[in-house]
N, C-alpha and C positions, 0 to 999 in steps of 0.2 A: 786170595787168589786162588781158588780151587783148580783152575783148569789154566796153567801155565803153559805153554807154547815158546818153545826156539824157533832159532832160523827160520826157515820158509813153510814149516809146519802147520801157521794161523791159515797159510792162503789156499790151503787145501779145499778142492772143492763143496766136500759136505760142510763146510761152515759159509759156504756162499749163499745168502738168500737174496733170491732176485725176485721184487715185486713187480706183476702187471696190471696196468689197469685196465679199466674199460675202453679209454682212449687209444691206449696201443694197441687193443684188439681189435678196433674198427679201423685202423691206418688203411690195410688191405680199399676198403669200399671206400672212402674218402677219398682217398688217390682214386679211385676209378672215375668217382660223382667228379672232382674237380678235370679229369680228362675228357670228360663227356660234357662238361662245361668250356673247354676251350671250343670243341667240336660245335658247337652250337654257335659259341661267339664269333666265329668266324668262317660260319659253313656260310652261302648264297654270298651274291655278287659283291654284297660292300665288304664282306670279311674277310672275302677271298682279296678284294683291291687293296684292305689295309698290308695283306699279308707279303704281296708283290711289293706291294713300295718298302715294308722292312726287307726286304731282302734283296733289293736293288741297293739300299744305303746300307746296308752290312756285306749280306753277303758276297755282292758282288762286286764288290768296289774295291780296286787295287790302288797304293799306292807305286811312287817310282825310287831307287837307292835313297831319296834325301828325306823321307819320311823318317821323323823323330821316334824313336823309343816310345816317347808318352804316347804319342798318336797311336803307333800300332799296340800297343797296351790297350789304349780306350777301345779302339776295332776290333778287336780280340773280345773284350767283354760285350760289347754289343751281338757279336759274330753269334757270341755263345748265347745267349739270351735269346736272338730268335730263334737259334736252332732248338732250343729247349721249348719253345712256344711253337714249332712247325711239327715236333716230336710229338707234343701234348694233345695236339689238334688232330694228327693222322692216327694215334694210337684213341683218340676218343672218337675218332669216326669207324674204327674198325671195331668198336666196342670193347675194348682192355680195359 
């Protein structure tokens, strides 16, 4: 053992090797292409109708005080997904 270290010295930054692949380098372009695909998918009358329906059954839905925790959790997951789709669609339309 030629280079034996003690304590936290093995954790020094100069010893860390980070590999980057071409797939990692392309992530911003892939993400942008995906947002544009969302914009294409939901643009037009049919896509807008689907988004409006998804909003009505998730974002615009409310429950009374007797709603179970399971129902609230399930609905919150749906809301998060619809919000994500809407965000991707809007950013794709802006070309971002």
